[in-house]
N, C-alpha and C positions, 0 to 999 in steps of 0.2 A: 097545336101551338107549343105546348110544354115540351114535346119531343123535339121540335125544331130548335127551341131555345137551348135545350140540353146539348144538341149536336153543335150548335154555334159555340157554346162554352167550351166543349171539348176541343174544337178547332182552335179557339183562342189560347187555351192552356197549352196545347201542343206547340203552337207557334212561339209562345213566350219562352219555351225552354231552350230553343236552339240558336237565337241570334248571337249570343256570346261564343257559341261553338263554331258556327259555320262562317262567321265574319272574320275569323282569325287564322293566322298561320301559327302552328304550334311546333315547338322545338322541345324534344324529349330532354328532361333534366335529371330525373331520378327514378329508380325502380326499387321497390321494396318487396322481397320474396322471403317468406317464412321469418319475417321480423328483421331481416338483414337489409339495410338500405345502402344503395350504391349510386353515387352521382355519375353522370355521363362521362365516360373516359374520353380524353382527347385523342383524336386521330388525324391523319394527314389530309383528309377531305372533310368538307363541311357536313354537319348534321343535316340529314334530310328534313324537309318540311312536312310535318304531319297535318292532315286537313280532313274536314268533313265535306262530302259532296252528296247531292240528292241522288237517290237510287229509285227511280220509278215515281210513285206518288205517295201521298200521305206522309207518314212518319218514317219512311224507309230511307236510310242513308248508307253510304260507305264511309267508314273511318279508316284512313290509311296511316297507320302508325309507323313512322320511319326513323331509323337511326342510320346504320350503313345499309342494311336490307330494308325492304318494305314489308309490312304485315297488314294487308288490307282485311277488314272484317265488315261483313254485311250486318247491319243492325236495324232495329225498329225501336224508336223512342216510345216509351209508355206514357200516354197522356196524363198530366196532372202529377207526375213524379219526376225526380231527377235520376231516372234509371233508363236503361235500354236493354233489349234482349238480343242475343247473338243469333244470327241466322246461318252464317257460314264464314269461313276465313281461309287465308292462305299466307304464304311467306316466300319471298324470293330466296335464292340459295347461294348468293355470291359469298366468297370467303375473303375477308380483309387480310391483306398481306403486308401492310405498312407498319410504321412505328406503333408500339404499344398494342400489337396485334392480339396478344393473349387476352388482355382485359377487354378490348373492343369486341372480340368475337363472343366472349362470355356474356357481355352486356347485350349484344345483338341477339343472342339466342333467348335471353330472358324476355326481350321485347316480343319476339315471335311466339314464345310459349304463353305469354300473358293472354293473347287472343286466340292462339291456335289450339291449346290444350283443352280448355273447357268445351263441353259438348254444345251442340245447337240447342237453343232455348235457355242457356245460362243468362242470368240477370246480372248486369253490372250497374253499379251506382256511380254517379259522377258529381263533382263539385267544382264550381268556378269561383275563385276569389280574387280580389284586387291584389296586385303585387307591384307596388310602386306605380309607374305609369302604364304597366301592362297587367296581365292577368295570369293566374296559374290554374290549370285544369288538372284535377286528380281523378283518375278512374280506378275503381276498386272492384275486384272480383269477389265471389261469395266466400272464398277462403281468407280474405283479408289482404291478399297481395295487391300492391298499388303501383301505379305508374303515373308520373307527373310530367307536365309539359308547361313551358312558359310561352306566352303569346306576344305577338305584335299585331294589334288589332287594326284592320283596315277601316278607315273612316267612310263616311257617306259622300265625300266630295269626289273629285276627279280621280277615278281609279287608274286611268292611263298614266298619270304622273306618278302614282304610287308603285307602278310596275317598272319605273325607270331603274336602271342599274348604274353603278359607278365602278371604276377600276381601282383595285387596292392591291398593293404588293409591298414587300414579299409576303408570302403565306406558305409555311409558317414564318413568324416574325420573331426576332430576338430583341432589337432595340427600338426601332421606330417603323411605323406603317405609313406608307404614302398613299394618299387617296387623290384620284384625279376624276374630272368630269362632273363636278357638282357645282351648285350655285353658291353665291356668297350669302352669308348671314343666315345659315340654316343650323338648327340644333342637332348636335352629334352626341349620341349616347352609346356607351359601351356597357354591356351586361355580361356577368359571368354565367357559368353553366347552371347555377342555381336560380338565376333570374335577378340577382342583386345588381343594382346600378353601381358601377365602379368608377365611371368617369362621365362628365358632361361638359361640352364646350360648344363653340359656334364656329362655323366655317368663315375663313377670311378671304377666300378666293376659290378659283376652280381647282387648284392643286394645293393640298395641305399635307402636313406631316403630324401624325399622332405619336406621342411618346408611349412606348409599350414596355420599356425595360423594367419598370417598377412592378409590372403585373406578375403574379405567380404563374407558373407553367399551367397550361390548361386551354380550354376552348372558350371563346368569347363571341358575342354577337354585337355588331354595330348597327344602330338604326340612325338614319338621317332623314329629316323631314322630306316627304314626297318620294322617297326612294325605297326600293326593296331592301330588307335586312340582309346583312352580309356576315358570314361566319369566318373567323380566323383562329389559328392556333398560335399560342405563345409558347416558344421553346424555352 
């Protein structure tokens, strides 16, 4: 009986670690290597969505860390801790050729190196903290290098509506962003690359215009109730 209770507790502990991770779409926002911190550089295409997915059974998952390229890493969560061990990893090899390409490719390589360079069996620690209405995930390797992501957490209601998309243009934008195909009276929020909320408003119809001229140059994410997040560039 004691052994059965122990196994049940281990299962509960392992399940308690992962909901904040696997229920969110993560967007890379910062990488710190050798004490030098770099925010996500703006590029002509949207930042890829990083996410956790089940890999087999138990505590085995795949974490796909995405910026321009994808850096999937096979991991096993260690029960009762905020850590996981690396089993294997890879990285796609596309080369970004758009605006700001030097900074983008350097940052992209750091993302790949964070999970690709350490050997199998390496233990990473992670922390999830509240950041405004979202969360920030920070993953740290044994040498102290860190990679941070901001989340847009999926609720437990109708996931079909949360996968709806809207049309937004132009992207990149200079003065104003037009949004089409949304419902009236929805909350619209704009976050910068660090996860800071920079604007909040409500939709007045199926087609609206958001002023963007006041925003500093960089990459931003729009969230609208019941719709998938959208990334745009401010020139």
